[in-house]
N, C-alpha and C positions, 0 to 999 in steps of 0.2 A: 544584512546579517540576521541570522535567526536566533531567537531566544531558546527555542526548544527543538528537539528532533525526536520524532516518533517513528518506530519501526512497526509495520503491520504485515503479518503474513496473511495473504488473501487466499481464501478457499471457498468463500460464500458467493452469493448472488451479487451481481454488479450493483443493484440498487442499495444493498447493504453497505457496500464500499462507499458509494456516493454519500449516504447518510452519515457514515463515520467521518468522512473528510469534511463535510459541511459542519458537523458538530465540533470537530477539532478547530476548524478555522473560525468558528463563532466564539468558542470559549477560550481558546489559546492562540491569540493573535501572535503572529511572528513565528510560526512553527513550520519546520521542514518535515514533510511526511515521506517516508521511504516505504514503498510497497514491494513485497516479495510475492509474486504470483506463483502459487503452487503449481507443480508440474501437471497436475490433473485439472487445474482450473481453466475452463474454456472462456476466452474473451475475444470479442470482435475488434477489428481494427478501429471502427468508429468509437468504441468504448475506450480504447487506449487514447485516442485523440482527445476525448472528453477529460480523461484523467490528467493528461499532460497540459490541458488548457488552464488548469488551476494555477500554474506558475510555481507553486511550492510543493508539488507532488512529483516525486521521482520514482521511476519503476526500475527495480533491480533487473539487470539483464540475465542473471543466473536464475534458473528455475529448478528447484529440487522438490521431491515428494515430501508432503507434510501430512501428519495425522494427529489426532488428539493426543496430547502428552509428548509429542515428538516434533516440536517446532523450533527448538533452540538453534539448530543449524540454519534455519531461515533467517532468524534475527542476526546471527553472526555473519551470514552472507551479506545482509544489508549494510553492516558496518564495514 
């Protein structure tokens, strides 16, 4: 069972996402992380496998466009 759940809209570089996940896992033990990959975010299959290997990271299968100030729909989709 998880203590926390964090929704993250992803539109940055892959390394930025890894840093965020590692920080969350270090400071907030027992956290479920749900990623929403923006429609414009390009990610390789190998990178998805790395994200899924964390065990507490889930990738939303729905991908919608996001931009600064317009990400609420990505969070809602994660829930």
